[in-house]
Each structure stands twice: as C-alpha cells, then as structure tokens.
N, C-alpha and C positions, 0 to 999 in steps of 0.2 A: 390142497397142500401136498407139494410135490417131494417125495422121498426116496433116497438112494438107500439100501441097505445091504449088508453082507452078514456073515456069521460074528464078526466081531462088533460091527457098529451100525448104527443108525445115523443117515444126516438128512435132515429136514429144512428144507428151505420156507423161512416165513416169510408170506408177502406182506407189502404194506397196502393200506387202502385207501380209498376216495370216498369220501362222501359226496354222492352226486345229488343227494337230496338231504336235508337237516331241518326239521321244524321242532323246535321246543316248544311243548303245549303248556307246561307250567311246572311250579315246584311241588313235588308230592309230599306228604306226612312224613315220610321216611327220610327227608333231606335230599333226595335225589330229583331229577328231572325228568318228568314224561315227555317223550320223544317220539317221533317217527324220522327213519332215515331209509334211504336205499345206499348201501354199500357196495363197491365193486373190488376187485383186488387188482394189483397191478405189478409190471415186471422189475421191482426194486424188492431185494429179498435180503434179510439175515439169513445167515446159514448157521444150524444149531448140529453139533455131531454128541451123539449120547454113546458111550460104552460102558460096559460094566467094569467095575475096577475093585480089585481084592481086597483093598486096605482101606480107603476113606472116600468120602466125596469131594470133588473138586470141582471148582469151576474157573475156566480161563477165558477172559474176554480180548477181543481185539476191535479197533475202531478203524473205521475208513473213514477219511475227512474230506476226500476229494469226491468229485460230481463222477455219475455213472458208477458208482461202486467205489473207484478209487482204490489206492494202494492201502493193504492194513500197515497203518504208521506207527502203531505203538501197542504196547501189549501188556497186559496186568494180569496176575493170577490173584483174585480175590478170594476172600475168606468166605465161608459159607454163612453168607448175611441172613438170618430170619426174614430180614425187611424186604429182600431182592427177589422181583415177582418170579423169576425163573426158579429160585429156591422154593419160594412157597408153591408155586406148581407142583414141585418133586414131592413136597412134604404132603400135600393134598392127596396126591397119587398113591402116597404110601399108606396113608390113613385109610383110605377107600379101598383100596386093593388087598392090602395086606402085605405087600411086598416090600422089604426094607433094605433090598442089597445096596450096597455101595455103588454110585454112578460117577463117572467123571464126565462133564459137559464143557466143548469148546462152543462159544458162540462168536461169530465173525458179524460185526456190527455195522450195518450199513444204513440202516432207516435211521434217521437224526430224532433225538428226543425232543419232545416240546414243539412237535411239528404237526400234531394232527392227522399223522399217518397210520398212528396205533402200532409202531414197532413193539413195545414191551409187551402190550396184549397180544400181538401175534406170536412172540416169543414163547409167552405163557401156554398159549393154547398147542404150539409145535412140540413144548415140552410134553405134554399130555398125549399128545398123537404118538411122539416118538418112543415114550416109556411103554404105551400099549403095544407098539409093534415091536419094541425091544424085547421084552417078554413074552411076547406072543398069546396075549389074554384074549383077544377079539371081541372088546367091548365096542359098542355101537357108537356112530356120531353123537347119536341121541344121548346117550349114557355121558361120553365126555363132556358135551355140551352143559348138561345138570351141573356136573363138577365145575366148570370152566365158570360159571356164573358167580361162585363163590370168589371167584379172584378178581373178578373187575366186571363191570356192565358189558363192555364190547369184547370181552375174550370169547364168549361161545360163537359169534359169527366167523370168526376164522378159522373153525373146522368145518366151514361149508366152502363153496365156490360158486362161480356165477356171480349173478345180480341177488343181493338179498335184502329182503325187508325187515327192518328190526324195529320193534316197538316195546312198550315197556320203559324201562330206564336202558333200553338197548339190549338187554339179555333174550328178550324172545324175538327168535329168528325164523323167518320164513324163507326158504330158498324159491325163488321165481323159476328157476328151470331154464333161463336164457340170459343172454346176455349181448348187447352190441359190442363190435369190435372196435374199441376206442384207442386213440393215437392221443397222446398229451405230452405237455412237458410240467414238470413239477417243480416249482421254484421255493428254496427253503432259505427265508431271509437270515440276515445276521442275528437278529432278535428272534427268540422262540416264546412261546406263551405257554404259561400254567393253564390247565384246563380248569382247575378250580377256580382262578382269577377271572377267566374269560365267563364260566357260568356264573360266578359270584356278581358280575356285573350287568348281568343279561337282564332286559327290562320288555316285557311283553309289548310294550307300546311303541318300542324302538328295532322290532326285528325286522320292519319292511313287508311289505305284500308280496304274495309268490302263490305259485299253483297248491292246491290240495295235494294230498297224497294220490288219490286216485288218478290226478291228472298228471301227474310226474310218472307214474306208473305206465301210464298209457303211452306217454310221450317218448320214454325210454324202449318201449315195446316196438315202436313203430321203426325202426331202422333207419330213420333218415336224421341227417344232421340239423336239418331244419327245426325238425321236432324236438330233436334232444336240447336243444337252447331252451325250448318251453319246460323243461323238466328240471332245470338247476334252481337250488333256493337253498340258501342256509341260514337259518335264523340268528346264527352267532357271527356272521361276517361284518355288523355294524359294531357290534362291540370289539372284536378283534382290531378293526381300522382303528378305533379310539387309543385302543392300547399299544398299536403297532404301526405310529404313522406311515413307516415304509410300504406298508400294504397297499394304503390308498395312494402312494405315489406309484406302485408298481402297476396297480388295476388303470390307472390315468394313463400309464406308459404304454400297456398293453391295447387299450380302446385306442389310443391314437395311432396306432401301427395296425390297427384294423383287423386285430384279432378277435375271431368271431365269437368265444364263449368261455368264461372260466369263473372261476369262484375259489373262496377258501374251503380247504378240506377240514372237517370236524372242528374242533375248537383252534386250529391253526398252530404256529403260523405259517404252514405250507400253503401255497397257493398254486392251482392247477389250471392250465388254459388248453382247452381242446383243440386238436391240430386234423386237418384233413387228412394226413398219412403220414407213415414214418419218416420219411424223408422232410416233409415241413418239420416234424418235431424234432427231429437231429438239429436241424439248421438253426432253429428259434433257442434250443437249449444252448448250442455254442455261444450264439449271439449274446443272450440274456446273462450267462455267465461272463462272457469277456467284458460286459459293461457293467459288472460290478453288483447286480442284483442279488446275488448269494449263490448256493449251490444247486445246481440244475440237472435235471435228469430228464431225458426222453423215454417215457415208458410207453406200454401197451397195457391192454386187459388181459388178465390170464382167464383160462376156462378151469 
C-alpha cells in the first residue's frame, strides 16, 4: 500500500483489486461462504488523507464519476456515521490501540461501489495502515490484518501486495511473493451489483467448470499470457450475468472482437479483460467508453 507522509499528515493510496480466480466452495454454518481466491491489486486508487485534529473527528468525501480517475465532481462533509466502514476502522483502531485523539479524514473516491473491486474494504485497510503510521505505533502487518478481519472478509488482503491467495471466508491471506505484470481494461457497467444479492443467488450446480486452485496458482506463476488464460475462473459470474444482463452482452461483444481473456471481478459488476500491453489497454478503454459500455479504466498490476 503506497503511502506519502509528513509531520502533519499521512496520505494512503488504497488500490482496487481483481479476482483472477474465485471458487465458492459452499455456505458455512456461520452464514459466510467458504472460498478460494487469487487477488491482485491494480492502478486504480482511492486516496485517503489522515490528519490529527484538535477539536473533533471529521470525514470529507469527494467522488470522481469519470473514467481514468476523472475530476472530483462533488464534495460532501459527512457525519461521523458509526455504520460507515471508514469510521468503523477508526473506532476499531482506537479500541485496540487505546489512542483516541480526534482525526480528520479526507477520502477522494475513485473506485466505484457495487463493482466487486473492493473499494470500501481497501479504504478500511488504508485507514488502519495510515493510523498506525500517523501515531508511529509500529504494529506489524499481521497484527493489523487480525484487526481488519473484524471489519470484513476481504479487508485483510489489502494490507498486503503482489498476488495473494485468500481462503476461509477470504480473511486468511497467504502472500505468494510474486506477481505477473498484467495490463487490463476494467469496465464498470451502469448497473452495479450487491454482494449479498449475488451470493444469495449462488448455486453450486450453476457455477461452471474451471481449474482447481493448485492449477490456477501454477498458471499464474508461469509468466505466460497463454498460461494465464487457464488460471481465470469465477464461480459467481453465471449468477452476475443473470442479475445484470449487460454483462453477458459485454462478454459477447469482447469475444466477437477477439479479446483473449477476461472475467467478472469478485461479485461484480465490474468486468476486466486482459491486454497484451499498456497501449492496447488504453486503446480498448477509450473504445469501450465511447461505445457506451460504462466507465472504463486502463490499469496495470501493482507491486
């Protein structure tokens, strides 16, 4: 997680993620789903600035509605809502660390909600990471990951980098220590999808066939585009395409134009297609945006 810091503030760049592989194994007794997923992080970021404050807590949120980051088009000063995931991260940090100093947080939001790109979880992890740096506590990544798991299943993975294997309900993170350099286009259709709705409609018999996790890890470790295609799989895509018909149309459109590999990220509705280089990714992002498929970003994996 990239950080810029000074004596007065900490700026954390919270990345979006792609699920290169996602297999849902079944529903657990605690209501969550058991899964196996390979996650990488991409060059689409929310930006979070944390500063000590003398009087009271504050959260300022700005949204970008265009592609490729876009201009920040509107601004709102929110209340300190206890249901907000950023606020929950601050309160959890305070409960565990004992530090209760007022803090002002500015969030520049570029990762869209209901996209399967993990923006909210990434923001929460960034707040834990930033507060640790702001107060110079020196807590380890593993300590923070333990706290992060209390906020959400996929929050811990955002404290790591490279390619990560996540198991359990997603909170058990194993960094694999290597990462293929990927270029991709991420398309966010006009219709978003609720994670709870997609998982609620998931049916084991409809998830489709795909590689096992060992085969997928091996494919992504080979460094070959031909091999990477064999590592792509998402159990949730059949469900998402039923709930969001535009995804099926987008997939058919991309296949008709000969684009070689792509799939849904997480529970969607963002869809990504791998490209052979940065030039191809930028060209395709411009084309798809001009054709009205939704917001589009040319991205690459981060280290």
